[in-house]
C-alpha positions in Angstrom: -32.4 -35.0 -35.9 -29.8 -35.1 -32.4 -27.0 -36.4 -34.2 -27.3 -33.3 -36.9 -27.4 -31.1 -34.5 -24.2 -32.4 -32.4 -22.4 -32.3 -35.5 -23.7 -29.0 -36.4 -22.3 -27.9 -33.2 -19.2 -29.7 -33.5 -18.5 -28.0 -37.2 -19.0 -24.8 -35.5 -16.8 -24.9 -32.5 -13.9 -26.9 -34.6 -14.6 -23.4 -37.1 -14.6 -21.1 -34.1 -11.3 -22.7 -32.4 -9.2 -22.4 -35.8 -10.4 -18.6 -36.1 -9.6 -17.8 -32.4 -6.7 -19.7 -31.8 -4.6 -19.8 -34.9 -1.8 -18.8 -33.5 1.6 -20.9 -33.4 2.0 -22.8 -30.7 -1.2 -22.1 -28.9 -3.0 -24.8 -27.6 -6.3 -25.9 -29.2 -8.3 -28.3 -27.4 -11.7 -26.3 -26.6 -12.9 -22.9 -26.7 -15.2 -21.2 -24.1 -18.0 -18.9 -25.7 -20.8 -17.0 -23.5 -23.8 -15.0 -23.9 -22.6 -12.2 -21.4 -19.2 -9.9 -21.2 -17.8 -11.5 -18.8 -15.6 -14.3 -17.6 -17.6 -17.5 -18.7 -15.6 -19.4 -16.4 -16.5 -17.4 -13.1 -18.8 -19.1 -11.0 -21.3 -16.6 -9.8 -22.5 -18.6 -6.6 -21.8 -16.9 -3.2 -23.1 -17.7 0.1 -22.3 -14.2 0.7 -22.1 -11.7 -2.9 -18.9 -9.8 -2.5 -19.2 -6.1 -3.3 -17.9 -2.7 -3.3 -17.8 0.4 -1.2 -21.0 1.4 -2.5 -22.9 -2.2 -2.6 -22.8 -3.0 -6.0 -21.7 -6.9 -6.9 -17.8 -7.1 -7.4 -18.3 -9.1 -10.7 -19.9 -6.2 -12.4 -17.0 -4.5 -14.1 -15.9 -1.3 -12.7 -16.8 1.1 -15.6 -20.1 0.1 -15.2 -20.7 0.3 -11.5 -18.9 3.7 -11.6 -21.6 5.2 -13.4 -24.1 4.2 -11.0 -25.4 7.4 -9.1 -25.4 6.0 -5.2 -28.3 7.7 -3.2 -28.7 7.6 0.8 -31.3 6.5 2.0 -33.2 7.7 4.9 -36.0 6.0 6.5 -39.4 8.2 6.4 -39.8 8.9 10.5 -36.7 11.6 10.1 -38.1 13.4 7.5 -39.7 16.1 10.2 -36.1 16.4 11.6 -34.7 17.1 8.5 -37.1 19.1 7.6 -36.5 21.6 10.2 -32.9 21.4 10.1 -33.1 22.2 6.7 -35.5 25.4 7.9 -33.0 26.0 10.8 -30.0 25.8 8.3 -31.1 27.8 5.0 -27.3 27.2 3.7 -28.0 23.3 3.8 -31.5 23.3 2.7 -31.1 22.2 -0.7 -29.2 19.5 0.1 -31.8 18.5 3.0 -34.5 18.6 0.3 -32.5 16.3 -2.0 -31.8 14.1 1.1 -35.4 13.6 1.8 -36.3 13.1 -2.1 -33.8 10.4 -2.5 -31.3 12.2 -4.6 -28.7 13.0 -2.5 -25.0 11.2 -4.1 -22.4 10.3 -2.4 -20.6 13.5 -4.0 -23.1 15.9 -3.3 -22.5 14.9 0.4 -19.1 15.7 0.4 -19.6 19.1 -1.4 -22.4 19.9 1.8 -19.9 18.5 4.2 -16.7 20.6 3.3 -18.9 23.7 2.4 -20.4 24.0 5.8 -17.3 22.0 8.2 -15.9 24.7 10.5 -12.0 24.2 11.4 -11.9 22.8 15.2 -10.4 25.9 17.2 -7.8 24.6 19.7 -7.2 26.7 23.1 -3.6 26.0 23.6 -3.1 28.1 26.6 -6.2 26.4 28.6 -3.6 22.7 27.5 -1.8 21.8 31.1 1.7 21.6 30.8 3.8 18.8 32.2 4.7 20.2 36.0 6.8 19.0 38.7 7.9 20.3 42.1 10.9 21.3 43.2 11.4 18.3 45.3 11.1 15.9 42.1 13.2 18.0 40.2 15.9 17.1 43.0 15.9 13.8 42.1 16.7 14.0 38.6 20.1 12.8 38.9 19.7 10.0 40.7 16.5 8.5 38.6 18.8 8.6 36.1 21.7 6.9 37.6 19.0 4.1 38.5 18.2 4.0 34.4 21.8 3.5 33.5 22.1 0.7 36.5 19.0 -0.9 35.0 20.5 -0.7 31.8 23.8 -2.2 32.6 22.2 -4.9 34.5 20.2 -5.9 31.9 23.1 -6.3 29.6 24.8 -8.6 31.9 21.7 -10.4 32.4 21.5 -11.2 28.2 25.1 -11.8 27.6 24.6 -14.5 30.6 21.8 -15.7 28.8 23.7 -15.8 25.5 26.3 -17.8 27.1 24.2 -19.9 29.0 22.4 -20.9 26.1 25.9 -21.5 23.7 27.6 -23.1 25.8 24.2 -26.2 26.3 23.9 -26.2 22.7 27.5 -27.0 22.4 28.1 -29.5 25.0 24.6 -31.2 23.6 26.2 -31.5 20.1 29.3 -32.9 21.3 26.9 -35.3 23.4 25.4 -36.2 20.2 29.0 -36.5 18.0 30.4 -38.8 20.9 27.4 -40.8 20.9 26.6 -41.0 16.9 30.8 -42.0 16.8 29.9 -45.0 19.0 27.0 -46.2 17.0 29.0 -46.1 13.8 31.6 -48.1 15.4 29.6 -50.9 16.5 28.0 -51.0 13.4 31.5 -50.7 11.2 32.6 -53.7 13.8 29.6 -55.7 13.2 29.6 -56.0 9.5 33.1 -56.4 9.7 32.4 -59.9 12.3 29.4 -60.7 10.0 31.7 -60.9 6.7 34.6 -62.3 8.6 32.2 -65.3 9.8 30.4 -65.9 6.2 33.9 -66.2 4.3 36.2 -67.8 7.1 33.8 -70.1 9.0 32.9 -72.4 6.6 32.1 -75.2 9.1 28.9 -72.7 10.2 27.0 -73.1 6.9 24.4 -70.6 7.7 22.3 -69.4 4.5 24.8 -71.0 2.0 24.0 -71.6 -1.1 24.0 -75.3 -2.1 26.5 -75.4 -5.2 25.0 -77.3 -8.0 28.6 -78.0 -9.4 29.1 -75.5 -12.4 30.0 -72.6 -11.3 
């Protein structure tokens, strides 16, 4: 019975694969089927479930999550205050009643807020303007000269640092090239000496191959 079920499932998978992936150049290694209209390979095992701005789990598609009418929840101990607020302000009483009943949606909250909010009134004549005394105004030319003098000192210091760094860099590079040249020269003459030693000094038979007579 188990073998028949395996064979039946294999035939179903092969037929499904041949029906779905019957396109040239498309790999036909395996087919994934799922009983939910989500991505079957997505693992929904999170330590912290990702959610959107309204608290809906992120794996729920937007076309479903946006249909949900999200309402505000207020603890019952705030109901007397909200009822008194609605009785004192008749213009917001319908929204306060909906909030107490748990029916106030986000769109209705925005409607309540923008219908009853008032623009902030600014008294510009009460804002203090920047004020300087006559003595401080007299120092204006001196302050400008000090500003230009400090800017000049900063430019000179920046140029000095730039030249200092480039001088050290160039000197270090030339020193490294000189040391590299000496090292490569030593290697060259060492290789040449070893070649002459093994080719031109037959009396020192070090690491020589014993001739067999057939070469």
